[in-house]
C-alpha positions in Angstrom: 117.7 102.8 90.4 116.2 105.9 89.2 118.3 108.4 87.4 117.5 112.3 86.8 118.5 114.8 83.8 119.9 118.0 85.8 121.2 121.2 83.8 124.9 121.5 85.2 124.8 125.6 85.3 121.8 125.5 87.0 122.2 123.4 90.2 126.2 125.0 90.3 123.9 128.1 90.4 122.1 126.5 93.5 125.3 125.3 94.8 126.5 128.7 94.6 130.0 127.0 93.5 131.4 125.8 90.3 133.2 122.8 89.8 135.0 120.1 87.3 133.4 117.7 86.2 135.3 115.3 87.8 135.3 117.5 91.5 131.2 116.8 91.3 131.5 113.1 90.7 133.7 112.8 93.5 131.2 114.8 96.0 128.1 112.6 94.2 130.4 109.6 95.3 130.9 110.8 98.9 126.9 111.9 99.1 125.8 108.3 98.0 124.9 108.5 95.0 126.8 108.5 91.3 126.9 110.5 88.1 126.4 108.3 85.6 126.7 110.4 82.4 127.5 113.6 81.5 125.5 114.5 78.0 124.5 117.5 76.3 121.3 117.4 74.9 120.5 117.5 70.8 117.3 119.3 71.8 118.8 122.1 73.7 119.2 125.0 71.3 121.6 126.4 73.9 123.7 122.9 74.2 123.4 122.7 77.9 125.4 120.5 79.8 123.1 117.9 82.0 124.5 115.6 84.1 122.3 112.3 84.5 122.6 111.4 88.2 121.6 107.7 89.7 119.8 108.1 93.3 119.2 105.4 95.4 115.5 104.3 95.3 114.3 104.8 98.7 115.9 108.6 98.4 112.1 110.2 97.2 113.5 113.7 98.3 116.6 113.6 96.1 114.6 112.8 92.5 114.4 116.7 91.7 116.8 119.8 91.5 115.1 121.3 94.5 115.5 118.6 97.3 119.1 117.4 95.0 120.6 120.8 95.6 119.2 121.5 99.2 120.2 118.0 100.4 124.4 118.8 98.7 124.3 122.8 100.3 123.7 120.8 103.8 126.0 118.0 103.3 128.5 120.9 102.3 127.6 122.7 105.6 126.4 125.4 103.3 123.0 125.4 104.8 120.6 124.0 107.7 118.0 122.0 107.3 114.8 123.6 106.8 111.9 123.4 108.8 108.7 122.2 107.3 105.5 123.5 108.3 101.9 122.3 107.6 99.5 124.4 109.6 95.0 124.3 108.7 93.8 128.0 108.5 91.0 128.5 111.2 88.5 129.1 108.6 88.8 125.8 107.7 87.8 124.1 110.9 83.8 124.7 109.9 82.5 121.5 108.7 81.0 123.2 105.6 83.9 124.2 104.5 85.6 120.8 103.9 88.3 120.5 102.0 87.4 117.2 100.3 85.2 114.6 100.8 85.6 111.3 100.4 82.3 108.9 99.2 81.7 105.4 99.6 81.2 104.2 96.6 85.0 105.1 95.9 86.3 102.2 98.6 85.7 99.4 95.8 88.3 100.9 93.5 90.3 103.6 95.2 89.6 104.1 99.0 92.1 106.7 99.8 92.8 110.5 98.7 95.1 112.9 100.5 95.4 116.8 99.9 97.2 119.8 100.5 97.2 123.4 99.5 100.4 125.6 98.8 100.0 129.1 98.3 101.8 132.1 96.6 104.1 130.2 94.7 106.4 131.7 92.0 106.7 128.9 89.0 109.6 129.8 86.6 110.0 127.5 83.6 112.7 125.7 84.7 110.5 125.1 88.5 107.9 124.2 86.0 109.5 121.6 84.4 111.0 120.4 87.7 107.6 119.6 89.0 106.6 117.9 86.0 109.5 115.9 86.1 108.9 114.9 90.3 106.1 113.6 89.2 106.8 111.3 86.9 109.6 110.0 88.9 107.3 108.7 91.4 104.9 107.8 89.2 107.3 105.4 87.9 109.1 104.7 91.3 107.0 104.5 95.0 103.8 104.6 93.1 104.1 102.0 91.3 103.1 103.4 87.6 100.2 105.0 89.4 99.1 101.5 90.7 99.3 102.2 94.2 99.4 106.4 94.1 98.2 109.2 91.5 99.2 112.7 91.1 97.4 116.0 90.4 98.4 119.3 90.9 95.9 122.2 89.7 95.7 125.4 90.2 93.1 126.0 92.7 92.1 129.6 91.6 89.9 127.4 88.6 88.7 125.8 91.0 86.1 126.4 93.7 86.2 124.3 96.8 85.0 122.2 98.8 86.2 119.1 96.3 84.1 115.7 96.1 85.3 112.3 95.6 83.6 109.6 93.8 83.6 106.6 91.9 80.9 106.9 88.6 79.8 105.1 85.9 82.0 106.3 82.7 79.4 106.9 80.9 78.4 110.0 83.5 81.5 111.4 83.6 82.1 113.9 80.5 85.2 116.7 80.7 88.0 118.0 78.7 91.2 116.0 79.7 94.8 117.9 80.0 95.9 119.6 76.6 93.0 117.9 74.4 90.0 120.9 72.9 87.0 118.8 73.0 85.4 116.8 75.9 85.7 112.9 76.0 83.4 110.5 78.3 84.7 108.5 80.9 84.3 105.5 78.2 85.6 107.6 75.0 89.0 108.2 77.3 89.6 104.7 76.9 89.7 104.3 73.6 91.1 107.8 73.0 94.3 107.5 74.8 94.9 103.3 73.6 97.1 105.4 70.7 99.1 107.7 73.4 102.3 106.4 74.5 102.6 107.5 77.9 99.1 107.4 79.0 98.1 103.6 77.0 100.3 102.2 79.8 97.8 103.2 83.2 94.4 102.3 81.3 94.6 98.8 82.8 94.1 100.0 86.1 90.1 101.1 85.2 89.6 100.2 81.5 87.3 97.1 83.2 86.4 98.7 86.2 82.3 99.8 86.4 82.8 102.6 88.2 85.7 105.3 87.6 86.9 107.6 90.1 86.6 111.2 90.0 87.2 114.8 91.8 84.7 117.1 91.3 85.1 120.8 92.6 81.5 122.4 94.3 80.4 123.7 90.7 81.0 119.7 89.3 83.8 120.7 87.4 85.9 117.7 87.2 89.0 118.2 88.5 90.9 114.6 87.6 89.9 111.1 86.8 92.6 109.2 88.5 95.0 107.8 87.7 94.1 108.3 84.0 94.5 112.4 83.5 93.7 116.0 84.9 91.1 118.0 83.7 91.9 120.8 81.8 90.0 123.5 83.3 92.9 123.3 86.1 96.0 122.8 84.9 98.9 124.1 85.9 101.5 126.7 84.0 104.1 129.5 85.3 101.6 132.1 86.2 100.1 129.5 88.7 100.2 131.2 92.2 98.2 128.3 94.7 98.3 124.9 94.5 96.0 122.1 94.9 97.5 118.9 95.3 95.5 115.3 95.4 96.8 112.3 95.5 94.6 108.9 95.0 95.8 105.6 96.5 94.9 101.9 97.4 97.7 102.3 100.2 97.7 105.3 102.1 101.0 105.2 103.4 102.7 105.5 100.2 99.6 108.2 99.7 101.6 110.2 102.7 105.1 110.0 101.5 104.2 110.8 98.2 102.4 113.9 99.4 105.2 114.9 101.7 107.8 114.9 99.1 105.8 116.9 97.0 104.5 119.6 99.2 108.2 119.5 101.1 109.8 120.5 97.2 107.4 122.8 96.1 107.4 124.6 98.9 110.4 126.5 98.1 108.9 128.4 95.6 106.2 129.4 97.7 106.0 133.2 99.4 106.9 131.8 102.6 109.5 128.7 101.6 108.4 125.6 103.9 105.4 126.4 105.3 102.0 124.2 103.5 98.3 124.8 104.2 96.7 121.6 105.6 93.2 120.2 104.4 90.7 118.3 105.3 90.1 114.7 104.2 86.1 113.8 105.1 85.2 110.0 104.7 80.9 109.6 104.4 81.5 106.1 105.1 83.2 106.3 108.6 82.6 109.9 109.3 86.4 110.7 110.4 88.2 113.6 109.5 91.8 113.8 108.8 94.0 116.9 108.1 96.8 116.4 105.4 99.7 116.7 105.1 101.3 116.1 108.4 104.7 116.8 107.9 105.2 114.6 110.7 109.1 114.9 112.7 110.1 111.7 115.3 112.7 111.3 117.1 115.0 108.3 117.5 117.9 107.5 120.0 121.4 105.5 118.9 124.2 104.6 120.9 127.5 106.0 119.7 129.2 102.5 120.7 126.9 100.7 118.7 127.3 102.9 115.5 131.2 103.0 115.9 131.4 99.2 116.4 128.7 98.6 113.2 130.7 100.7 111.1 134.3 99.9 112.5 135.3 103.7 113.3 135.9 105.7 116.2 133.8 109.1 115.9 133.2 110.7 119.4 129.4 111.7 119.5 129.6 115.1 119.0 131.4 114.5 115.6 128.4 111.6 115.2 125.8 114.1 115.7 127.6 117.2 113.3 128.1 113.7 111.2 123.9 113.3 111.2 122.9 116.8 110.7 125.1 116.9 107.4 122.2 114.5 106.4 119.7 116.4 106.5 119.2 114.5 110.6 119.5 117.0 113.1 120.8 115.2 115.9 121.9 116.1 119.2 123.8 114.5 122.1 122.0 113.7 125.3 123.2 111.4 128.3 122.9 107.3 128.5 123.0 105.2 131.4 126.5 103.4 130.1 127.8 106.0 127.5 126.9 108.6 125.4 123.5 108.5 123.2 122.3 110.8 119.8 119.0 111.9 119.4 118.0 112.3 115.9 115.3 113.9 114.8 113.9 112.1 111.5 112.1 114.9 108.8 109.2 114.5 106.5 111.8 114.2 103.6 113.7 111.0 105.1 111.0 108.4 105.1 113.9 106.0 103.6 114.7 105.9 107.6 113.1 103.0 108.8 115.8 101.0 111.1 118.3 102.1 113.4 120.8 100.5 110.4 119.4 103.3 108.2 120.4 105.9 110.6 123.9 103.8 111.2 124.5 103.8 107.0 124.1 108.0 106.8 126.7 108.2 109.5 129.0 105.7 107.3 128.6 108.3 104.1 129.0 111.3 105.9 132.0 109.9 107.5 133.4 108.8 104.2 133.8 104.7 102.9 137.0 105.5 101.4 137.7 106.8 105.0 136.9 103.7 106.4 140.0 101.6 107.5 140.6 98.5 105.9 141.3 95.3 108.0 140.5 91.3 108.1 137.5 90.7 110.3 138.5 89.5 113.1 137.9 85.6 113.2 140.6 82.4 113.5 139.1 80.9 110.9 139.7 80.5 107.1 136.9 80.6 104.4 136.4 77.4 102.2 134.2 76.4 99.3 131.1 74.6 101.2 131.4 70.8 99.7 128.6 70.2 98.0 129.1 73.1 96.0 132.3 72.6 95.2 131.7 69.5 93.8 128.3 70.5 92.1 130.7 72.9 89.9 133.1 70.3 89.0 130.3 68.3 88.0 128.7 70.6 85.3 132.0 71.6 84.0 132.4 67.5 83.6 128.9 67.4 81.7 129.6 70.6 79.9 132.2 69.1 78.4 130.3 65.9 77.3 128.1 68.0 75.3 125.6 69.2 77.4 124.3 72.8 77.9 123.2 73.4 81.4 119.8 75.3 82.0 118.4 77.1 84.9 114.8 76.6 85.7 112.2 78.3 88.6 112.3 76.6 91.9 108.8 77.3 92.0 106.0 75.5 89.4 102.5 74.0 89.3 100.9 70.9 91.0 100.1 69.5 87.4 103.8 70.0 86.5 104.5 67.5 88.8 101.7 65.4 88.7 99.8 64.9 86.0 102.1 66.3 83.2 104.9 63.6 84.1 102.0 60.9 84.5 102.5 60.7 88.6 99.5 60.3 90.7 98.6 63.0 93.3 97.8 61.0 96.5 101.5 59.7 95.5 103.1 63.1 94.9 101.3 65.4 97.3 102.8 64.3 100.6 106.1 65.7 99.6 104.9 68.4 98.3 106.0 71.7 100.0 102.8 74.2 99.1 102.5 77.9 98.9 99.5 78.8 101.4 98.5 81.9 98.9 99.9 81.4 95.4 99.7 84.3 92.9 99.9 82.3 90.1 98.4 78.9 88.9 102.1 78.4 87.4 104.6 78.3 90.9 102.1 76.4 93.6 105.0 74.2 95.0 108.1 74.2 95.5 109.4 71.4 92.6 110.0 67.4 94.3 112.3 67.3 90.7 114.0 69.0 88.0 112.4 67.1 85.0 109.5 69.1 84.6 111.2 72.3 84.5 114.4 70.9 81.6 111.0 69.9 79.9 109.2 73.2 79.6 112.7 74.8 78.8 112.8 72.2 75.3 109.2 73.0 75.0 110.3 76.8 75.1 113.3 75.7 72.6 112.3 73.0 70.4 112.7 75.2 67.5 116.7 75.0 67.9 118.6 72.3 66.2 118.4 69.2 67.3 119.9 67.1 69.4 118.8 69.0 72.4 120.9 68.0 75.3 120.6 70.1 78.4 121.3 69.3 82.2 120.8 71.1 85.3 122.2 70.2 88.7 120.2 72.3 91.6 118.0 71.6 94.3 114.8 70.4 94.7 112.7 70.5 98.0 111.0 68.3 99.7 108.5 68.1 102.9 110.5 65.6 105.9 109.1 65.5 109.5 111.8 64.4 110.6 113.7 67.6 109.5 114.0 70.9 112.5 112.3 73.0 109.5 109.7 70.1 108.2 111.0 70.1 105.2 114.7 69.3 103.3 116.8 69.9 100.3 118.4 67.8 98.4 120.8 68.8 95.6 119.9 66.2 92.5 121.1 65.9 88.6 119.0 66.1 85.7 119.6 65.9 81.8 117.4 65.0 79.0 118.3 63.6 75.4 115.8 65.1 72.8 116.4 63.9 69.3 114.7 62.4 66.5 115.4 58.8 68.4 115.2 58.7 72.1 118.9 58.1 72.7 118.6 56.0 75.9 122.8 55.1 74.9 123.3 58.8 75.3 121.8 59.0 78.8 123.5 55.5 80.1 126.9 57.4 78.5 126.3 60.3 80.5 125.7 58.4 83.9 128.9 56.4 83.2 130.7 59.6 82.3 129.9 61.0 85.9 130.5 58.0 87.2 134.0 57.5 86.5 134.5 61.6 87.1 133.4 60.4 90.7 135.8 57.9 90.8 132.5 55.2 91.5 133.1 51.8 90.3 130.7 49.4 88.6 129.5 47.2 90.9 126.0 46.4 92.9 127.6 46.4 96.6 130.2 49.0 96.0 129.4 51.1 93.3 126.4 51.8 91.2 124.5 49.5 89.0 121.0 50.0 87.2 118.3 47.6 87.8 114.8 47.3 85.6 112.1 49.6 87.2 108.5 50.4 86.1 107.9 54.1 86.7 104.8 55.6 84.9 106.7 58.6 83.7 109.3 56.5 81.2 108.0 54.3 78.6 107.2 51.1 80.1 109.9 47.7 80.0 112.7 51.2 79.2 113.3 52.4 82.4 115.8 51.8 85.2 116.6 53.1 88.5 119.8 54.0 89.7 121.7 52.4 92.4 124.8 53.5 94.7 125.9 50.3 96.9 122.9 48.7 96.7 120.5 51.8 97.4 118.6 53.7 95.0 119.1 57.0 94.3 117.5 58.2 90.7 115.8 56.9 87.4 116.5 56.9 83.8 115.2 56.2 80.9 112.4 57.1 77.6 110.0 59.3 78.4 106.3 58.2 78.0 105.3 59.7 74.9 102.1 61.1 76.8 105.0 62.8 79.2 105.9 64.7 76.0 102.7 65.4 75.2 101.9 67.2 77.7 105.3 69.5 77.2 103.6 70.1 73.2 107.2 67.9 72.4 106.7 65.8 69.5 110.1 63.6 69.4 111.0 61.3 71.9 113.4 61.7 74.7 115.3 60.4 77.2 116.3 61.4 81.0 118.1 60.8 84.0 118.0 62.3 87.4 119.5 61.1 90.5 120.9 62.7 93.8 124.8 64.2 93.8 124.6 63.9 97.6 125.2 60.1 98.2 128.4 61.0 96.5 130.2 63.5 99.6 
């Protein structure tokens, strides 16, 4: 959840009223955000109070003071939702005045770009700082640290359109980066910014690429080297009057969202508020021409009864429409065949509205969660713990009391962990392994079919801890099963490992006896549990046994084979036990 810092007095000035800190905290709760902290900036000579406010991760429109204050004014019914408009000047329709030409060379590195222009803006220091902070918040949130989208805001009056977006060899790109005194080539920039605490985190995106994306104007001036740095030539200041905004991206949908948020927030400072100039993006490869920003409005209908039933309230259609309008969703009541419907207009700042449930959530926020009557769910059943989970919790406590420490390992593992590392043949293990179709890493190729390799990895990571290392885990394994509806089944297992200067088979055997004692299972070959000599390549030859329950094998224990220990970089002996606990329910 992102957090923003806003000067208290500036916020109250925009809201047109003053509140106590407690009153503002209540307002935040009612609106669905949280006043996290009240601080005084130590670097501020005036000692101004700042509010640190937690914002929901999907509300990109609230990441700056312009958006937050506007949304709160609408929520308090002190203002109406603005109408955002994007227009294309008639002079831009000529093919000779394309705003930006996207070269085919960009397709392999950063294929998309969206642009916009805002004219006649008036930026004071507060608005300038808010713009910079909004860019950073978007970069770390929806832009995923610039990997998906990178933002550039420029002084249009210093540039000569049309622009060209291309990918060039790093050595061919030479310009003066933002706030630098000399020029650098693309290669030199990668070296120079390695020591920069802010920009070094983004160098990996381009560092090993043969071509770097670059935006130039018609005179060849470098505007930006996305996603690393803008050019110093077009940097903005409080004196800037016309803004050129570009967002390069690997994800066009997110680029559109970012551009919509930027222009709707910045257009508040324009002479003609909330009006943005469209631009044309011309893709050289396909000859497609697209206009940005879109600033699309869309409409969706919701049923009044459905919304009331989901939330557990009784609002009339008119009251519900009014509630949604307070959430920047202008709504009107329309007729329906079986009752009242509400038509909701979703503005370009509310990209978080994806489904009907998102509209229902906004109704609940506007109504007030604290105003919803608390009542028991309409059911005739009583909740009870799942028997297998109850047994698991009881066993965990008993095994911990026996001196073992519980571990929690990954449910996914590599195929090697389940086969070669524990000396099992692939042709034997593969038929039961639930493989992932498109694994992202070699470490997570399949669902685990045993708990042993996970515990051995845990010991490997903690082998410098004092001996003995006695750890256990009670969790599910997943195995393919053609007789099951899903083609696979979960099985709850118990596994423990004793790692010490001696294997401690007697410790593991004693743990088995203790677990069976807790389960009230007698040592009996037919009506209880027993052990029987077994031959398993995971264990030392002649030092392993099957665990039998009512004559059927449910698991195994023994001294681990030295080769297994070596595969996990362990140099001391160990004994292990693993068996299913589902038979004891």
